[in-house]
C-alpha positions in Angstrom: 0.0 0.0 0.0 1.4 3.4 -1.0 1.8 6.3 1.5 -0.9 8.3 -0.3 -4.2 6.4 -1.1 -6.7 9.2 -0.7 -7.0 13.0 -0.4 -7.0 13.0 3.4 -3.6 11.3 3.4 -2.3 13.8 0.9 -3.5 16.8 3.0 -1.7 15.3 6.0 1.6 15.9 4.1 0.8 19.3 2.5 -1.5 22.2 3.3 -4.4 21.8 0.9 -8.1 22.1 1.7 -9.9 19.1 -0.1 -13.3 18.9 1.6 -14.6 15.8 -0.1 -12.6 12.5 0.4 -11.2 11.3 -3.0 -9.4 8.1 -3.7 -5.8 8.3 -5.1 -4.8 5.1 -6.7 -1.7 6.4 -8.6 0.5 9.4 -8.9 2.0 10.9 -12.1 3.5 14.0 -13.6 2.6 12.8 -17.1 -1.0 13.3 -18.2 -0.6 10.4 -20.6 -0.1 8.0 -17.7 -3.2 9.2 -15.8 -5.9 6.6 -15.1 -9.0 6.7 -12.9 -8.5 8.2 -9.4 -5.0 9.4 -10.0 -3.2 12.4 -8.6 -1.7 14.6 -11.3 1.1 17.0 -10.4 1.7 19.7 -12.9 5.5 20.3 -13.4 7.1 23.0 -15.5 10.0 22.0 -17.6 12.3 23.8 -20.1 10.1 23.0 -23.0 6.7 22.3 -21.5 4.3 23.3 -18.8 2.3 20.5 -17.1 -0.3 23.0 -16.1 -1.4 23.1 -19.7 -2.4 19.4 -19.5 -4.7 19.6 -16.6 -7.8 19.1 -18.8 -6.3 16.0 -20.4 -5.5 14.6 -16.9 -9.1 15.2 -15.7 -10.5 13.6 -18.8 -8.4 10.5 -18.2 -9.7 10.2 -14.6 -7.5 12.3 -12.3 -9.3 12.8 -9.0 -6.9 15.5 -7.8 -4.7 17.9 -9.7 -2.0 20.0 -8.0 -1.1 23.0 -10.1 1.1 26.1 -9.6 -0.7 28.5 -11.8 -3.6 30.4 -10.2 -5.4 31.0 -13.5 -6.3 27.3 -13.8 -7.5 26.9 -10.2 -10.9 25.1 -10.3 -12.0 23.4 -7.0 -15.1 21.9 -8.7 -12.9 20.1 -11.1 -10.4 19.0 -8.4 -7.6 21.4 -9.4 -5.8 22.8 -6.4 -3.1 25.5 -6.2 0.4 25.5 -4.6 3.0 28.2 -5.2 5.6 25.7 -6.6 4.8 22.0 -7.5 8.4 20.9 -7.3 8.7 22.3 -3.8 5.4 20.6 -3.0 6.9 17.3 -4.1 9.9 18.0 -1.8 7.6 18.8 1.2 5.4 15.8 0.7 8.2 13.3 0.3 10.2 14.8 3.2 7.3 14.5 5.6 6.6 11.0 4.4 10.1 9.9 5.3 10.1 11.8 8.6 7.3 9.5 9.7 8.8 6.4 8.2 10.1 4.0 10.9 12.3 1.8 8.7 15.8 2.2 7.2 16.4 4.9 4.6 19.4 4.1 2.3 20.7 6.8 0.0 23.0 6.0 -2.9 25.0 8.4 -5.1 28.2 8.1 -7.2 29.5 8.5 -10.7 28.9 4.9 -11.7 27.0 1.9 -10.3 24.3 3.6 -8.3 21.4 2.4 -10.4 22.6 -1.3 -10.3 23.4 -1.1 -6.6 19.9 0.4 -6.0 18.3 -2.5 -7.9 20.4 -5.1 -6.1 19.5 -3.7 -2.7 15.8 -3.7 -3.5 16.1 -7.4 -4.4 18.3 -8.5 -1.6 16.8 -6.7 1.4 13.7 -8.3 2.8 10.7 -5.9 2.4 12.3 -3.0 0.5 11.0 -0.5 -2.0 12.3 2.8 -3.4 13.6 4.4 -6.6 11.5 3.6 -9.7 13.6 3.0 -12.8 16.3 5.7 -12.5 14.1 8.4 -11.0 17.0 10.1 -9.2 16.5 13.9 -9.5 14.5 16.6 -7.6 11.3 15.3 -9.3 11.9 11.6 -9.7 13.1 10.9 -6.2 10.1 12.4 -4.4 7.8 10.5 -6.8 9.6 7.3 -5.9 9.1 8.0 -2.2 5.4 8.8 -2.7 4.9 5.5 -4.6 6.9 3.4 -2.1 5.2 0.8 0.0 4.4 2.2 3.4 4.8 -1.3 4.9 8.4 -1.6 3.7 11.1 -2.0 6.2 13.6 -0.3 3.9 13.4 2.5 1.4 16.3 2.6 -1.1 16.9 5.9 -2.9 19.2 6.7 -5.8 20.5 10.3 -6.1 21.9 11.8 -9.2 23.8 15.1 -9.6 24.8 17.3 -12.5 25.8 20.4 -10.5 26.8 21.5 -7.0 23.9 21.5 -4.6 22.0 18.6 -6.2 22.9 15.9 -3.7 22.5 18.4 -0.8 18.9 19.0 -1.9 18.0 15.3 -2.3 19.8 14.0 0.8 18.2 16.8 2.9 14.8 15.3 1.9 15.9 11.7 2.6 17.9 12.2 5.8 19.2 8.6 5.4 20.6 6.5 8.2 22.8 4.7 5.7 24.6 6.4 2.8 26.6 5.0 -0.1 29.0 6.8 -2.4 29.8 4.2 -5.1 32.7 6.0 -6.6 34.1 9.4 -7.7 34.6 9.6 -11.5 34.8 12.0 -14.4 31.1 12.8 -15.1 29.1 16.0 -15.6 32.4 18.0 -16.0 30.7 20.7 -18.0 29.2 22.0 -14.7 31.5 20.3 -12.1 34.7 21.0 -14.0 37.0 18.3 -12.4 37.2 15.4 -10.0 37.3 17.8 -7.1 33.9 19.1 -8.1 32.6 15.6 -8.5 33.9 14.7 -5.0 32.4 17.8 -3.5 28.9 17.2 -4.9 28.8 13.5 -4.1 30.1 14.3 -0.6 27.1 16.5 0.1 25.4 13.3 1.1 27.6 13.0 4.1 26.2 16.0 6.0 22.7 14.7 5.8 23.2 11.2 7.2 21.5 10.8 10.5 23.6 10.9 13.7 25.2 7.6 14.4 24.4 6.4 10.9 26.7 4.8 8.4 28.5 5.8 5.2 29.7 3.0 2.9 32.5 4.0 0.4 35.1 2.5 -1.9 38.3 2.0 -0.1 40.6 2.3 -3.1 41.3 6.0 -2.8 42.7 6.6 0.7 42.6 10.4 0.3 38.9 10.3 -0.4 38.3 8.1 2.6 40.2 10.5 4.8 38.2 13.4 3.4 34.9 11.7 4.2 36.1 10.9 7.7 37.0 14.5 8.2 33.5 15.7 7.4 31.7 13.8 10.2 32.9 12.3 13.5 29.5 11.1 14.6 28.9 8.5 11.8 30.7 5.3 11.1 32.5 4.8 7.7 32.8 1.4 6.2 35.0 0.7 3.2 34.5 -2.0 0.5 36.6 -3.1 -2.4 38.8 -5.8 -3.9 41.7 -5.2 -1.5 41.9 -6.9 1.8 42.7 -3.6 3.5 39.0 -2.7 3.1 36.6 -3.4 5.9 34.6 -5.7 3.6 36.3 -7.1 0.5 36.1 -9.7 -2.2 38.6 -12.5 -2.6 39.1 -15.7 -4.6 37.4 -14.0 -7.6 36.5 -16.1 -10.6 34.8 -14.0 -13.4 33.6 -17.0 -15.4 29.8 -17.2 -16.1 28.4 -17.4 -13.4 31.0 -15.4 -11.4 32.0 -16.5 -8.0 33.9 -14.9 -5.1 34.0 -14.7 -1.3 32.9 -11.8 0.7 35.3 -11.5 3.6 35.9 -9.2 6.5 38.4 -9.6 9.4 36.8 -6.6 11.1 33.3 -8.1 11.1 34.2 -11.8 10.9 32.6 -12.5 7.5 33.3 -15.3 5.1 30.5 -15.8 2.6 30.6 -17.6 -0.7 28.8 -15.8 -3.5 27.8 -17.0 -7.0 26.2 -14.6 -9.4 25.1 -14.1 -13.1 26.0 -10.4 -12.8 29.0 -9.8 -15.1 32.2 -7.9 -14.5 34.4 -6.8 -11.6 32.4 -3.6 -11.3 29.4 -5.7 -10.3 31.4 -7.4 -7.6 31.8 -3.9 -6.1 28.0 -3.3 -6.5 27.3 -6.5 -4.7 29.8 -5.6 -1.9 28.0 -2.3 -1.4 24.7 -4.1 -1.2 26.1 -6.7 1.2 27.4 -4.0 3.5 23.9 -2.6 3.9 22.5 -6.1 4.3 25.0 -6.7 7.1 24.2 -3.4 8.9 20.5 -4.0 8.9 20.9 -7.6 10.1 19.6 -9.2 7.0 20.1 -13.0 6.9 23.3 -14.0 5.1 21.7 -17.0 3.5 18.8 -14.9 2.3 21.3 -12.4 0.7 23.3 -15.2 -0.9 20.2 -16.9 -2.3 18.8 -13.7 -3.7 22.2 -12.7 -5.4 22.4 -16.2 -6.9 19.0 -15.8 -8.5 19.2 -12.1 -9.5 18.6 -11.8 -13.2 21.6 -10.6 -15.2 19.3 -8.0 -16.7 19.3 -6.2 -13.3 22.5 -4.7 -14.6 22.9 -2.6 -17.7 25.5 -5.0 -19.1 23.3 -7.4 -21.0 24.5 -10.4 -22.9 22.8 -11.1 -26.3 23.2 -13.6 -29.1 23.9 -11.2 -32.0 24.5 -10.8 -35.7 26.1 -13.8 -37.5 25.8 -15.7 -34.2 28.3 -13.4 -32.5 28.1 -12.4 -28.8 27.1 -8.9 -27.9 27.3 -7.2 -24.5 24.9 -4.3 -24.6 26.3 -1.6 -22.2 24.9 1.3 -24.2 22.9 3.1 -21.5 25.6 5.6 -20.5 29.3 6.3 -20.5 32.1 8.2 -18.8 35.8 7.6 -18.8 35.7 5.3 -15.7 32.8 3.2 -16.8 34.2 2.8 -20.3 37.5 1.6 -18.8 35.6 -0.9 -16.7 33.8 -2.2 -19.8 37.1 -2.5 -21.6 38.5 -4.5 -18.7 35.5 -6.8 -18.9 35.8 -7.2 -22.7 39.5 -7.9 -22.4 38.7 -11.1 -20.5 36.2 -12.4 -23.1 36.8 -15.1 -25.6 37.3 -14.6 -29.4 38.1 -11.4 -31.2 37.3 -8.5 -28.9 35.5 -5.6 -30.5 34.5 -2.4 -28.8 31.9 -0.2 -30.5 32.1 3.2 -28.8 30.0 6.3 -29.0 31.1 9.7 -27.7 31.3 10.3 -23.9 29.3 13.5 -23.4 29.4 16.3 -20.8 33.2 16.1 -20.2 33.8 19.8 -20.7 37.0 21.3 -22.0 39.0 18.1 -21.6 36.7 15.9 -23.7 39.4 15.4 -26.4 42.0 14.2 -23.9 39.6 11.8 -22.2 38.7 10.2 -25.6 42.4 10.0 -26.5 43.1 8.2 -23.2 40.5 5.6 -23.9 42.2 4.7 -27.2 45.5 4.1 -25.4 43.8 2.2 -22.6 42.0 -0.1 -25.0 45.4 -0.9 -26.7 46.9 -1.8 -23.4 44.0 -4.2 -22.7 44.5 -5.9 -26.0 41.2 -5.0 -27.6 41.4 -6.3 -31.1 39.1 -3.8 -32.9 37.7 -0.4 -31.9 34.9 1.2 -33.8 34.2 4.9 -33.0 31.0 6.8 -33.7 30.2 10.5 -33.1 32.4 13.5 -32.9 35.1 12.8 -30.3 35.7 9.1 -30.8 37.9 10.0 -33.8 40.5 11.0 -31.2 40.0 7.5 -29.5 40.7 5.8 -32.8 43.8 8.0 -33.5 45.3 6.7 -30.2 44.3 3.1 -30.7 47.2 0.9 -31.8 45.3 -2.0 -33.2 42.5 -2.3 -35.7 40.5 1.0 -35.5 37.7 2.5 -37.5 35.7 5.8 -37.2 32.3 6.4 -38.7 30.2 9.6 -38.8 27.0 8.0 -40.0 24.8 5.3 -38.6 24.3 3.7 -42.0 28.1 3.3 -42.6 28.7 1.8 -39.2 25.9 -0.7 -39.6 27.2 -1.6 -43.0 30.7 -2.2 -41.5 29.1 -4.5 -38.8 27.2 -6.4 -41.5 30.3 -7.0 -43.5 32.8 -7.7 -40.7 31.3 -9.3 -37.6 31.9 -13.1 -37.3 30.4 -15.8 -35.2 33.5 -16.1 -32.9 33.5 -12.3 -32.1 32.7 -10.8 -28.8 31.4 -7.2 -29.1 30.7 -4.6 -26.4 28.5 -1.6 -27.2 29.0 1.5 -25.1 28.3 5.3 -25.3 26.7 8.2 -23.5 22.9 8.2 -23.3 22.7 11.1 -25.8 24.4 9.0 -28.4 21.6 6.3 -28.4 24.0 3.5 -29.2 21.3 0.9 -28.8 20.3 1.9 -32.4 23.1 -0.4 -33.5 21.7 -3.6 -31.9 19.4 -4.0 -34.8 21.8 -4.2 -37.7 
């Protein structure tokens, strides 16, 4: 059951006068998704104004509409006014969580946060939280409002593109457990450099509840010391592939399925894990999830069983039988320098001829050319056999790739190359930023 099922529950979280009790069976900001007895919240975007769609929402069955334009106020039609609907989302979701008696887990980082969120929702008993990748000032509150009020845990993903974003989101959540998955080169157009990324992700730390926990990667000791310097009243737990971490992976076998041990001298942990999730980066995602599971006293055998049966499609690295009976790993959802390198590491351990199809990494600011050049050199070191670039900047990747490299400016030419050159024994990995829409190449 959701936190808001009728208008009385809604008005307990926000100051609205709705005299007649109305059912609320769903909540949406998209009038196309409205069905009978839904709450429609009008949101203004750069290129649209949700207030303009209030009639469509009512025609589709909305029982309550919250708008932030006084000129469309119509109590008879169920249209109610607030000064700012985005701030209304904030106030409603913040009050919901302030009354929630379970654990609130907040996850941010440059890579891995969506997969870690999904793993946690599957491995924690009675958990709900972020829908899809709704991780901004609109999506996260919607996820909270749609969460199951009977859950023991609410798991929330938090994204950031500029300073202040994580401060805003984590001040709503006030988690008792926070996770920073990593600090990488992402959104550099606004954050400028790694220091900017570190600063914005670390905004989470200030909003963790007193005596709460922060779980972080232990590979960068300077970052760990920085996080420890911010708060003395929370406990910091490190995870990683090194035995100096509080919780670490050992005896790793990355065959399919992968297997490894979760170990900890500090916490006396020795747990065998088997999983269909692919790549070393997913071992880290599992370690983050296990650390939370351990802190909330989740049963080890329950965690182990759930991990063993987690569908490989939980992660964005999907294995497909592809053109000419080749093997394709679709990792096309997004890309930054760190995630591309992790994908290259994974591909380098694969069988057959190793082919990387790479689209531009976007939002890297003034150093975009240098980042793309570095990927070409890195792919060479990892013995990638063929690299195919698509976009504007991957031409610099190809220029710095020492093996078989090709660059294409058009979708048609690249697809023709695939059609003519991919063989049954090839292993191909598809990667690129979201804006490049690299999934278009799956259908050759």
